[in-house]
N, C-alpha and C positions, 0 to 999 in steps of 0.2 A: 556548524559543519566547513569544513576546509572550500576555497572555490576549485571546484572539479576541472582536470584537465577538457576544455572545450575547440579546440583549435590545435589543427598541424598541417604544418610545410610540405607537400611534395616536391620530391625533387623534377624539374624538366627533361622531357625525352625517356624515362622510365616506362617502359610497356610492362603491365600485370604487375609492377611491384610499387609501393611507396618510398617516398625518400629513407623511413625509419624501418625497411626492409619486412615490410608485414606483406603477404600476398595478397593483391587486390581480389572480391567477390568474383565470381565465374558467373557470370548468366548466360544463359536463365538460373536462376536459383528456386529451388523445390526444397521447403521445411514443412516438417509436421508438426500443426498446431492443434492444440484441443480438437484432435481426433479427425482433423481435415490436412489433405496436402495443400500447401500454395504454393503456388508459384512466379516467381517474379522474374517478366524479360528484363529489367532494369530496375536500377536504383529507383522508390518515389520522389516524384517533386513535387507533392502536394496530399499534407496528412489530415486530418482532422482525428481527433484525440480523444478519448471517452473517458476521462477519467483523469483527477490529481496527479497519481502516481504514475501512471502511463507518462503524463503531459514533460513530469519532472524530470523523469528516464532522458524522453528526447530531448529536453533542454539540454541536458546534462551532458547526452553525447553530441551536443552542437548543431543541434537543428533544427533552431527554433526559424530558421528562414523559409522552413519546409510548412510549417506549422499553422494551415489555413485557418482553423476553426478551433478551438475546444469548448468541454464540458465537465461536466460533475465536479466540483468544487466543495471542499468542508473548510478551506482557510484561504490565509494568503500563500502565494506561492513562495517557494523556498528565495535568501533575502537578493543572492546573487543573480539572481534570473526575474528579478521583478519589471525593470526596465525591459527585456527583451520580453516578457512577457504581455507585458502592458500594449505591445503592438498586435499582439495577437487575437482576433476576436472572438468571444465568448460567446455559444452560441445558448447558452443557458446555465444557471449554479447547477442545477439538477438536469434529469432527464433530458437532451435535447431532440426534437422532433425527428423524424426519419429524413423530412422533405430537406429543415434545414443541414442536415448531415452531407446532403446529396448535390444540394445547391450551392455547395461548396467546390464543386466538381473534384473529388477528390481522387487519387490514384491508391489511396492505403486510408481503412479507417482504422484505428488502434486502437483496442477497445481494456481497459482495466479489470472490466468486471464481465464474464460470461453473460450475466441477466441483462446488460444491456447491448449485446449483438451477440446471438447464440439460438441455439433452437425455440425458446420462449423471450429472445431479444426485446426488450421494453423498448429500444431505439428501433431496431430491425433485425431481422434474420440475416446468418451470412448468406443464405441463395437471394436473397431481394438485392443485396449488394452485388453479389456475383453477377447478376443477371443484368446491371448497371455498368458490368465493366471494371468493378471497383473489388480490390482485394482489401483484407479482413486479416486482420492481427491480433489473439486474444491471448494476454500474458499466463504465460506455464503458471504461475503465482494463485490463479485460479480455476485452474483445472488437472494440475497433475495433483493425482490420488485426490479428488473432489469432484464431488457427484452436485450440480446443480440445476437438478430437475424439477423442484419444490414450488422455482419462483422467488425463494428466499437467499438468503446467504449462503446455503449450500451445506453442505456435508462434507467437513473433510476428514478423509482416511487416515492419513497420516500426519508426522506432525512436523511443521512448516519448519522450513530451515531455510537462510537467506543463500541458498546455492541455488533455489526456483527465481531470487531476483539477479541472479548473476547469470543463467541460464538465460532469461527476458536481454538483458544487457547484450549478452554474448549475439543472440539472435537478430535484434534489431540493428545492430551495428555492422553484422553480414549482410543484413539487406540491403543496407543504404550504405555498401561498402565502406565502411567507417571501422574497420577490426582494429586498429590503432588506438582510437579514441575508447572504444569498448575495453579493451586490453588494459587500456589505461585507468580508466574508470573502474572497473574492477579489482584492478589489482586498492587503488585507494580505498577503496570501500572493505575489502580484506583485513588491510592495516586497521582500519578504522574499525573495526570489530574486534581483530585480536586487542587491541591498545583497549576497548572498551570493554574487556573480559579482563584483562590484566587490570584494568582500573578499582576492576570489586574485587578481589584477591580478598580484603578486609572487609566484604560485604555479604559475603556468602550464608546466608539464610534458610539451612536444611527444615524444610515442612514447615517455613512460615507460610502461613493462611492470607491468600492476595486473591482479589476481586479486581476487574476490568469495567469498568462500568461505561461503555461508549455511550447509549442514546434510552431511548422508549417513548413509544406511540402516547403514554400518558404520564405523568411525572409521578404518579402513587402508584400506578398498575406495574406491571410488569418489567423488567429492565433487562436490555440487550445487552450481556455478560458474554466475554470473552470464551467460548468454546475448547476443549481440551488439546486440539491441535491446531490451535490458532496463533498469529505472527504473536500475541503476546502470551502465547503457553510457551510461544520459544523465547521469548524475554524472561520467564521463569522460570525457566528451565537452567536457561544460561546464568540467571544467579542463585538458584538452588533454591528457590522458595517454590510453595505448593497451591496449584488453580484448584478455587474451592467446586467448581466446577467439572463435571467428568464426561460431559454429553460430548460427541463428535459433531452437532451441530455446527456452524463458523460464529455465530453471535446469536443464541437460544434465547427464548426471552423466557427470564428465571422470576418467580414473583421471592419478595424479599423474606420472608417467613423461610426459606427454604436456602436461602440466603442467610440470614438469622443463625438457621441453625448450624451450621459453617462457624459462626462467628470470627470472620475475618480482621486481620490484624492491621491491613492496610487496603485501602480503596484509592485505586488509578482510578482516575474521572478524564475522561477525553475534555478535551478542548476545543471548540470548534468556533467559526463565524456562520456555520450553516446553521438553519432556525425552519428545519424539515419538520422534526417531532417537536412534541412538546417540550422532551428532557435534554435537547442539545448544549442549551444554555450551562454552562457550570456553573454558575453563581447558582441558578436553579434546583442542580443536583444538590448542591451542601445545603441548602435551604430547608430542603426535603429531607437528606439526611439528620441533620439536627432536629427536626421538629415533630417528624413522624414517632409514632410513639415504639414501633417494634424496632427501626433502623437506631434510634437515637440511644440504644441499649446495647448496641455494636463495640465492641472495644477499640472499632478502628475508630466509629465517632468520637465516645466518651473522649480518645485521646486526639484526636483530630490528627488521625495520621492517614492524610489527601495529601496522595502527589496528582498534580496537577500533568497531565503528557498530551499535548498536540493530537488529534485524532488520527492523524496520518502516519502516527509511530505505533498505531496499535493495528496498522493494515499490513497488508506484505506489501512493505516499500524499502525505497532505499533510506527513509527515516526508524526503518525499525532499529538498527544500530542508536540511533539517539533513545531510543526508547529504553536499550541497555542502560544507557549511561545516567537516565534521568531516574529512572527506578531505584540504581545501585547508589545515588546520592540521596534518595527519599530515604531509603530503608538505615543508610549511614545516619544523615541527620535525624532518625526519629531514635536513636541508640538501639536498633535491634538486629545489628550486624553482629555477627559471633566472632 
């Protein structure tokens, strides 16, 4: 991934406009965010970011110096931000405590997933932060046409598209009076998405059955498989392949006997540093697939049609575009492209 534009030079003496000609954010700014109106009297100066995808967007917007703490990581940060990210306190690899978040005295808590900061927030409810004068922002990717009331990964009613990521970038850029950086980042990502789609023109695989395996609480038990409207489903639609799962749940737990009936031609395996669940380790996943009496008979397993994909590319993030590229290359290398 190319290094995103993260700096901008403003002309001296200009009022209301940046040197690039972009209108400055007018405060107070009120936005509608995941069912709530949030008002900003000025650009936030101290952020706690909960979710790797959220953190990487903030870093891409050049806001590293405003991030007071981060949490919920599944793997390494994007390489170009490794140095900046190393200076930011990590409150927890998984869910941080409410006390650790407010202890950083942020004026904004930005969350990638509503289950962390929402009606049933595992970190805290929006009202709890609001009572302390702390604004909250939840990624539109996790609430637009999506229901998160069951405490799990939620149910997505419409197919995810990258437009939701672009919406998130645009809103954050406006909140931080960085519209120029936001527009530059969106333009760069849209070009990469168009290039990725063009790169798979020879890898269109109509109706090729594919399954995305994120993880599982037990290695041999039901697996967290990408649902019909998830970010992986968007990748599959772009490729022209078929998701073997038809449920609207974001990451439903699916039994391998059910997956075997669909007999996927390719299994996309999430790679991550996280070791929260038994099946987080990709090597453990492959070992199970090759040794289990049911899964070992799948065409994908017999032919070793495994595509290793960073877990963040399976989440609704700026890395979803990488997922398109990775899967396209895998299909081509297996000789499955039409």
